C-alpha positions in Angstrom: 11.1 -95.0 -28.5 13.2 -92.4 -30.4 12.9 -89.0 -28.8 12.1 -87.4 -32.1 9.1 -89.7 -32.6 8.0 -88.9 -29.0 8.0 -85.3 -30.0 6.0 -86.0 -33.2 3.4 -87.8 -31.0 3.2 -84.8 -28.7 2.7 -82.6 -31.7 -0.1 -84.9 -32.9 -1.8 -84.6 -29.5 -2.2 -80.9 -30.0 -4.6 -81.5 -32.9 -7.0 -83.8 -31.0 -10.6 -82.8 -31.4 -9.6 -80.5 -34.4 -9.0 -83.0 -37.2 -12.1 -85.2 -37.7 -12.9 -86.7 -40.1 -9.2 -86.7 -40.8 -6.7 -88.4 -38.5 -4.6 -86.7 -35.9 -1.0 -86.4 -37.1 2.2 -84.9 -35.9 5.5 -84.4 -37.9 9.0 -83.4 -37.1 11.9 -82.7 -39.6 15.4 -83.4 -38.2 18.6 -82.6 -40.0 22.1 -83.2 -38.6 20.7 -83.6 -35.1 18.7 -80.4 -35.2 14.9 -80.0 -35.3 14.3 -77.8 -38.2 10.5 -78.1 -38.8 7.5 -79.0 -36.7 3.8 -79.4 -37.6 0.5 -81.0 -36.7 -2.7 -81.3 -38.7 -5.8 -79.1 -38.2 -8.9 -79.6 -40.3 -9.5 -75.8 -40.5 -6.0 -75.2 -41.9 -6.2 -78.1 -44.5 -2.5 -78.7 -44.7 -1.3 -82.0 -43.3 1.3 -82.2 -40.6 4.1 -83.2 -43.0 3.5 -80.1 -45.2 3.4 -77.8 -42.2 6.7 -79.2 -40.9 8.4 -79.1 -44.3 7.3 -75.5 -44.9 8.9 -74.5 -41.6 12.1 -76.4 -42.4 12.4 -75.0 -46.0 15.8 -75.9 -47.5 16.9 -77.4 -44.2 14.7 -80.4 -45.0 17.0 -81.5 -47.8 18.9 -84.5 -46.7 17.0 -84.7 -43.5 14.7 -87.2 -41.7 11.0 -86.8 -41.4 9.4 -88.3 -38.2 5.7 -88.7 -38.7 3.0 -90.4 -36.7 1.1 -91.7 -39.8 2.0 -92.8 -43.3 2.1 -89.8 -45.7 -0.9 -89.9 -48.0 -0.5 -90.7 -51.7 -3.8 -89.5 -53.1 -5.6 -86.3 -54.0 -8.0 -85.2 -51.3 -8.6 -81.7 -49.9 -4.8 -81.3 -50.5 -2.3 -83.0 -52.8 -0.4 -86.1 -51.9 2.0 -85.5 -49.0 4.3 -88.2 -50.3 5.0 -86.1 -53.4 5.8 -83.1 -51.3 8.2 -85.1 -49.0 10.0 -86.3 -52.1 10.2 -82.7 -53.6 11.6 -81.4 -50.3 14.6 -83.7 -50.6 14.0 -85.6 -47.4 16.1 -88.8 -47.5 14.5 -90.8 -44.7 11.0 -91.1 -43.3 10.3 -92.8 -39.9 6.6 -93.4 -39.4 4.7 -94.7 -36.4 2.1 -96.6 -38.4 0.7 -97.4 -41.8 -2.5 -95.5 -42.8 -5.5 -97.9 -42.6 -7.3 -95.8 -45.2 -7.7 -98.1 -48.2 -6.8 -95.1 -50.4 -3.3 -95.0 -48.8 -2.6 -98.4 -47.0 1.1 -98.6 -47.9 1.0 -96.7 -51.2 2.5 -93.7 -49.6 5.5 -95.7 -48.4 5.8 -97.4 -51.8 5.9 -94.0 -53.5 8.6 -92.8 -51.2 10.7 -95.9 -51.6 10.4 -95.8 -55.4 11.8 -92.3 -55.2 14.8 -93.5 -53.2 13.6 -92.3 -49.8 14.5 -94.7 -46.9 11.3 -95.7 -45.0 11.3 -97.2 -41.5 8.4 -98.1 -39.2 8.7 -97.4 -35.4 6.9 -100.4 -33.9 7.2 -99.1 -30.4 5.4 -95.9 -31.5 2.7 -97.7 -33.4 0.7 -98.6 -30.2 0.7 -94.9 -29.1 -0.2 -93.7 -32.6 -3.1 -96.2 -33.0 -4.4 -95.2 -29.6 -4.2 -91.5 -30.5 -6.3 -92.2 -33.7 -8.5 -95.0 -32.3 -11.8 -93.7 -33.9 -10.1 -93.1 -37.3 -8.4 -96.5 -37.3 -11.7 -98.2 -36.2 -13.7 -96.3 -38.9 -11.2 -97.3 -41.6 -11.2 -100.9 -40.6 -14.9 -101.4 -40.0 -16.7 -98.6 -41.9 -18.5 -97.7 -38.7 -18.1 -95.1 -36.0 -16.4 -96.2 -32.8 -19.2 -96.5 -30.2 -18.4 -96.0 -26.5 -20.9 -96.4 -23.7 -19.9 -94.0 -20.9 -21.5 -94.1 -17.5 -21.1 -92.8 -14.0 -21.7 -95.6 -11.4 -21.7 -96.3 -7.8 -19.5 -99.2 -6.7 -22.5 -101.5 -6.8 -23.1 -100.6 -10.5 -26.1 -98.2 -10.0 -26.6 -95.1 -12.2 -29.8 -93.8 -10.6 -31.9 -93.9 -7.4 -35.6 -94.9 -7.5 -36.7 -91.4 -6.4 -34.6 -88.3 -5.9 -31.7 -88.0 -8.3 -30.6 -84.5 -7.5 -26.8 -84.2 -7.5 -24.0 -86.1 -9.1 -22.7 -89.6 -8.7 -19.1 -88.7 -9.5 -16.9 -85.7 -8.5 -16.3 -82.5 -10.4 -12.8 -83.9 -11.3 -14.5 -86.9 -13.0 -17.0 -84.7 -14.8 -14.1 -82.6 -16.2 -12.5 -85.7 -17.5 -15.8 -86.6 -19.2 -15.8 -83.3 -21.0 -12.4 -84.1 -22.4 -13.8 -87.4 -23.7 -16.8 -85.5 -25.2 -14.3 -83.1 -26.9 -12.6 -86.0 -28.6 -16.0 -87.4 -29.8 -17.8 -86.5 -33.0 -21.3 -87.3 -31.7 -23.1 -88.0 -28.5 -26.3 -90.0 -27.9 -28.9 -90.3 -25.2 -32.5 -91.5 -24.8 -35.7 -89.5 -24.3 -35.9 -90.7 -20.7 -32.6 -89.0 -19.8 -33.8 -85.8 -21.4 -37.1 -85.9 -19.5 -35.3 -86.7 -16.3 -32.3 -84.3 -16.5 -33.2 -81.8 -19.2 -29.5 -82.2 -20.3 -27.7 -80.2 -22.9 -25.1 -82.8 -24.0 -22.7 -80.1 -25.1 -18.9 -80.1 -25.2 -18.0 -77.8 -22.3 -14.2 -78.3 -22.5 -13.8 -74.8 -24.0 -11.4 -76.2 -26.6 -11.8 -75.7 -30.4 -13.3 -78.4 -32.5 -13.1 -79.3 -36.2 -17.0 -79.5 -36.3 -19.8 -79.2 -33.7 -20.5 -82.1 -31.4 -23.6 -83.8 -32.9 -26.2 -84.3 -30.1 -28.6 -87.2 -30.7 -31.7 -88.3 -28.9 -33.5 -91.6 -29.4 -37.2 -90.8 -29.3 -39.5 -93.2 -31.2 -42.6 -91.0 -31.0 -40.8 -87.6 -31.1 -42.1 -86.7 -27.7 -39.2 -84.5 -26.7 -40.4 -81.1 -25.4 -39.8 -78.2 -27.6 -38.9 -76.2 -24.6 -36.2 -78.7 -23.5 -32.7 -77.3 -23.3 -31.4 -79.5 -26.1 -34.1 -78.4 -28.6 -34.3 -74.8 -27.6 -30.5 -74.6 -27.9 -30.2 -76.4 -31.2 -27.8 -74.8 -33.7 -27.8 -77.3 -36.5 -26.2 -79.7 -34.1 -29.2 -81.7 -32.8 -30.7 -84.9 -34.3 -33.8 -86.7 -33.0 -34.1 -90.3 -34.1 -37.7 -91.4 -34.3 -40.0 -93.9 -36.1 -42.5 -93.5 -39.0 -45.3 -94.0 -36.5 -44.5 -90.7 -34.8 -47.1 -87.9 -35.4 -46.2 -85.8 -38.5 -47.0 -82.6 -36.7 -44.3 -83.4 -34.1 -41.7 -83.9 -36.8 -42.7 -80.6 -38.4 -42.5 -78.8 -35.1 -39.1 -80.1 -34.4 -37.7 -79.3 -37.8 -39.2 -75.8 -37.5 -37.1 -75.5 -34.3 -33.9 -76.3 -36.2 -33.7 -79.9 -35.2 -32.9 -82.6 -37.7 -35.3 -85.6 -37.6 -34.1 -89.0 -38.8 -36.5 -91.9 -39.1 -35.0 -95.3 -38.2 -37.7 -97.9 -37.8 -36.9 -101.0 -35.7 -38.6 -104.3 -35.6 -40.3 -103.7 -32.2 -41.8 -100.2 -32.9 -38.7 -98.6 -31.4 -35.8 -96.9 -33.2 -33.0 -99.0 -34.7 -29.6 -97.6 -33.6 -27.9 -99.6 -36.3 -29.6 -97.5 -39.0 -28.4 -94.4 -37.1 -24.8 -95.8 -37.2 -25.1 -96.3 -40.9 -26.1 -92.7 -41.3 -23.3 -91.4 -39.2 -20.8 -93.5 -41.2 -22.1 -92.1 -44.4 -21.5 -88.6 -43.1 -18.0 -89.6 -41.8 -18.7 -89.3 -38.0 -15.8 -91.3 -36.6 -17.0 -91.7 -33.1 -20.2 -91.9 -31.0 -20.3 -91.5 -27.3 -23.4 -92.9 -25.5 -24.4 -91.2 -22.3 -27.8 -92.6 -21.6 -30.0 -94.5 -19.2 -30.3 -98.1 -18.3 -32.4 -99.2 -21.2 -30.4 -97.5 -24.0 -27.2 -98.8 -22.5 -28.6 -102.4 -22.5 -29.7 -102.0 -26.2 -26.2 -100.8 -27.2 -24.4 -103.5 -25.3 -26.7 -106.5 -25.8 -27.0 -105.7 -29.5 -23.2 -105.5 -29.8 -23.6 -102.0 -31.3 -21.2 -100.7 -28.7 -17.5 -101.3 -29.2 -16.2 -100.3 -25.7 -17.2 -99.0 -22.3 -15.9 -96.2 -20.2 -17.3 -96.5 -16.7 -16.5 -93.9 -14.0 -16.8 -95.4 -10.5 -17.5 -93.3 -7.4 -17.0 -94.4 -3.8 -20.8 -94.8 -3.1 -23.3 -97.6 -2.8 -27.0 -97.2 -3.5 -28.1 -100.8 -3.0 -31.7 -101.9 -3.3 -33.6 -103.7 -6.1 -35.2 -100.5 -7.4 -32.0 -98.5 -8.1 -31.2 -98.6 -11.8 -28.3 -100.7 -12.9 -25.9 -99.4 -15.7 -27.6 -101.8 -18.1 -31.2 -102.8 -17.7 -33.4 -104.7 -20.2 -33.9 -108.4 -19.8 -30.3 -109.1 -18.9 -28.6 -112.4 -19.4 -30.4 -115.3 -17.7 -27.2 -117.4 -17.1 -23.8 -116.6 -15.9 -22.4 -118.5 -18.8 -24.0 -116.0 -21.2 -22.5 -112.9 -19.6 -21.0 -110.4 -22.0 -17.3 -110.6 -22.1 -14.9 -107.7 -22.3 -11.1 -107.6 -22.9 -8.2 -105.2 -23.0 -9.3 -103.7 -19.7 -7.6 -100.7 -18.4 -8.0 -98.9 -15.0 -7.6 -95.1 -15.1 -7.1 -93.2 -11.8 -9.4 -90.1 -11.8 -9.3 -88.6 -8.3 -8.1 -89.8 -5.0 -11.2 -92.1 -4.5 -12.4 -92.5 -8.1 -11.4 -94.6 -11.1 -12.5 -95.3 -14.6 -12.7 -98.7 -16.3 -12.1 -98.8 -20.0 -12.7 -102.1 -21.8 -13.7 -103.5 -25.2 -16.7 -105.8 -25.9 -15.8 -109.3 -27.2 -18.2 -109.6 -30.1 -19.6 -112.7 -31.7 -18.0 -113.6 -34.9 
C-alpha cells in the first residue's frame, strides 16, 4: 500500500468515535513529494477530511494529489460537496481507498471529479482497511440497519455466569479495557432487565475519549420493572431508553419518563419486546451500530432471530462446568447438530497473555 494512503488511514483512525452518523475519513494532500495538507473528519467540526486538508495546504494543493480514505461527497449535506472543493483547489489527482456506499454519493463524487479533468484512482489494497474502519457505516448504508454485535465474556467452556455467586469478573482488567474501546466505537448498547437486576450495571463508555454523541443505553424490559433507583435510571442524562410492551403499567412508564428515561413500546408476538422494532427505530435515528452486552436469554434471541450480525467473544482461561452455569446463549437451542448456527470470517485477537477474543459473522438465511 502507498505510504501516503497509509498515512491517510492513520488520520482517519484519529476520528473514530467522533464522526457518527458520518463515516470516519482521513485525507492527505501531497505535492512534489511533500505532504502539504492533512485532515480528518470530526462531527463537531462539520468540515470533512478533504476540506480540512485542502485548507491547510492552501495554494500548495494546486497540481497536487489528494489521498483520501473515502470517495469525496458530491451532494449538499451539513456542508457543501467536497468534490467541488477538490476541483476548486486545483488538485489534479485523487487516490481513494473506497467508493462511498451512501446512495447519495455512490460513484457520483468520482464522476464529478473525472468530468472536471481530475485523475481518479482506487487503491484496492487500502479498501479492505477503509471498509473495516467504517464497518458500521458501510453496513448501515448497504442494509439500512445498525450493525449489531453480540459481545460476551466467557469461560473456555462457554459459560457467562455461575448458578449462585457471580461476584468478580470472568475476564481480566486488560480485556475489560479493550471492551471499553469497543463501546467507544459503538453508537448504542443494549442489555436485558435480568442483567440490570443482577449487576446494577451502568453500561457507560468509560474510555475517557470524546464522542460525537452520547452512547445510547438501552434495556429490554417488557413490563417496565426496572428499579427507579438502579444506577442506569438514576444516572440517565437523556441517554437511556427502556424498551417495553403496551401491557406494562401506565404508571411505570410515567415514573420512568419523569426520571428522564425514554420509553419505547415494541410489542412482540409472545408478550415480550420485539428487538426488530427497536432496530427500525435506531435506523430511523441514524444509529449506525448496536452493541449487545446481555444475558443468556437476550443473546439467544439476538442470535437465533438473526438480528445480530456478528459476535465478539472474550475468552478467559477458566472453566465453570456444570449444567446450571449459564451458557452464552440459552433459550431452546438447536435440537440437531445439523441445525447449528454457522459463522464465517472468523478472526482471533490476542488480548492478554492468556486471553483471546473471537470475532466472527453470522451466516444468515437468504
